[in-house]
ROBAFI-868341 format. One record per residue (C-alpha): x, z, y. Coordinates in steps of 0.001 Angstrom, whole numbers, plus 524288, in hexadecimal, padded with zeros to 5 digits. Layout:
N
XZY/...
This chain:
201
7A797801D57FE3E/7B0B780A4C7F779/7AD1180E4D7E8FD/7B392819EF7E569/7B289815407D549/7BB87809447D885/7C686812627E097/7C6E8819AF7D3E6/7C7A980E2D7CB4B/7D23C8075A7D458/7D8D3815DA7D62C/7D90A8184B7C71D/7DF6980A357C3E4/7EB8080C587CD36/7ED03819377C794/7EDB9812A57B999/7F79D80A457BF16/7EF357FD7A7C10B/7F2947F5597CD37/7E7CE7F2D07D66A/7E5587E5997DF1A/7DE2D7EB7A7EA4B/7D9177E7E47F859/7DF2D7EF4E80351/7DDDB7F0268120C/7E7C77E5B0813E2/7EA0E7DD0280810/7E89A7DE297F931/7F01D7E95C7F338/7F47F7EAFD7E5EC/7F4A17F9D37E1D6/7FCDD802257D719/7FE16810617D3F4/80BC8813E57D7D7/80ABE81D7A7CBFC/80A65810B57C312/81860809EC7C281/812507FFC77B9BE/808557FC387C2F4/8128F7FCDC7CDFB/8199F7F3C47C4F7/80ED97EB217C205/80C5B7E9057D122/819D27E53B7D386/817FC7DADF7C8AD/80B5B7D6F77CCA3/8100A7D3D57DAA6/81D0A7CE0A7D6AD/820CB7D7787DFF2/830A57DC127E02E/831807E99D7DAEB/83B857ECE57E56C/830D87ED697EEBA/829467F9C27EF69/819D97F9FE7F003/812FB7FED97FC08/80A9A80BC07F994/7FC0F80E027FEE1/7F84281BD680112/7EAFB820D580401/7EE9F828BA80FF3/7FB7B82E16816A2/7FBA283B5D80F58/7FF2B832BF8029F/80C44830B4808B5/8101D83FBF8068F/8124D841B07F7C9/818D2834C47F6BD/822E2839BC8009F/8224F82EEC80A5F/827208324E8178F/81D5883023823F6/824B682EC882FFE/8211382F1983E36/81DAD81F7783D15/817958208B8305D/80CB882BC4835D3/809FF8245A84025/8054281A4383984/7FF388212482E8A/7F7F28273B83845/7F45281B0084018/7E88A8112E83EF3/7EFD080923836E7/7F066812BB82A9E/7E957810A5822AC/7EAFF80243823B4/7F20B7F59A822A3/7FFF77FD72825C7/80AAE7FFDA81B57/814318099381F4E/82174809F181959/8267E8189881736/8312F8206581256/8322782CB280AF2/8336E83AED810D1/83E8183CAF8064F/83A61835F87F90A/82EAD830727F2A9/827F283AB47EC7F/820BE832E67E1C0/8265F82C387D89A/821D981EB47DA1B/829BB81DF87E789/835F5822467E0DF/841A18199A7E6BB/8397B8150B7F344/83EC98182B800E1/8333C8127380806/8243280FBA803DA/819FF8063480A76/80CBC80DB780D11/800928094281079/7F2B48103981194/7E9CC8058D80FE3/7DC70805918192B/7D40C8023080D31/7C98B80BD880904/7C9EA808D07F9DD/7D8328075F7F8AF/7D9C18159380041/7D03D81B477F627/7D805816517EC1E/7E51981AA07F1D7/7DE398288A7F2AE/7DB9F828557E35E/7E8F4822DD7E034/7F272827FB7E963/7FD2481CF97EEBC/7FD1B810C37E9EF/805DA8053D7EA13/7FEE37FA727EFC0/8051B7EE2D7F2B4/7FF877E0577F8F1/7F8F47D8C07EE85/7FFDC7CCB17ED35/80C2F7C78D7E5CE/817A47CACD7EBE7/81C617C2197F667/80F607BAFA7F7C9/805D07BCE0801E0/7FAEF7C6F080122/7ED087C2DA7FD8F/7DFFD7C6E38002D/7D8E37C34A7F3E8/7D8F97CBD17E7DB/7D8237BF6B7DFDF/7E3CC7B86C7E62F/7EB5E7C4747E58E/7E8EA7C7307D61E/7ED0B7B7DB7D4D9/7F8E37B9CD7DB33/7FDF17C6527D534/8055B7C5087C8E3/7FC977CEB77C0EE/7EEBE7D1CD7C3C1/7EC787E0E27C9DE/7E5667E9557C0D2/7D9867ECF57C931/7D57B7E3C77D61D/7CC857EB8F7DFA4/7C2BE7E3DA7E4F6/7C1027E0B47F48F/7C94C7DB577FFDD/7D4A47DEC180612/7D2127E2D9814C8/7DF337DB288196B/7E5F07CF9A816EA/7F0D97D47281DD6/7FB677DD6B817A3/7FFD57EA3181E67/8089A7EC2682865/815737F47982387/81E837FCC982C3D/8288D803EC829B7/828828118682DE4/83611814F882714/83D4180E9C833CD/83D3F812DF84146/836A280BA9847E5/82D238074783D57/82E287FA3C839C9/823997EFA58352D/826D97E9E08273F/81AE87E0D2826CD/810067DDC983086/803C67DD6B82CD0/7F5D37E1BA83163/7FB057EB1483A04/802817E5B684675/812107E9F184AD3/80B8E7EE6585950/800E87F6C985227/80A9B7FF2984914/813C88006885575/80943805B385D7E/8063080F3985351/813588130985073/819118156685D88/80D6A818BC865BF/80B43827B186949/
């Protein structure tokens, strides 16, 4: 059962620039508001993640792509309108011309996902797009237990959301900027399923 008070508290924490450890429909995630440069920097430090590796974006719906300036080509549109979204599918997308928000300045592409998780979707509706990355030290396997996650990270997150992630496998990543689209990481969704979705009439 999703509690509205909890959604408000988590959303406000993110908007204040705090780092939130939260279950998702795949693995545990670390979420920050992209508007908080200090939170983003602390997240990189927490994971010991190289700064040259951009952070993925989570959104509540495809409508959120428009004010970011993100291009939705025919391949991306098919996947967005498929049964796999919301879900364990991350799309790599480019921009119509250039990013329309300062926090995406300099990026040529973004990795975007709409989670199939009611609580997380409600948080995203409150905060707008968030930067969300798997909750593990860079280069190490993802974990499914919150206490183990916290022990592995270099610093403790500001907020820990109670609950269990629904999966133990990361999302499938497909690059929609190339023709034909290229699968860059296999996760919960198989290659054959994606090809059927992309190329069926």
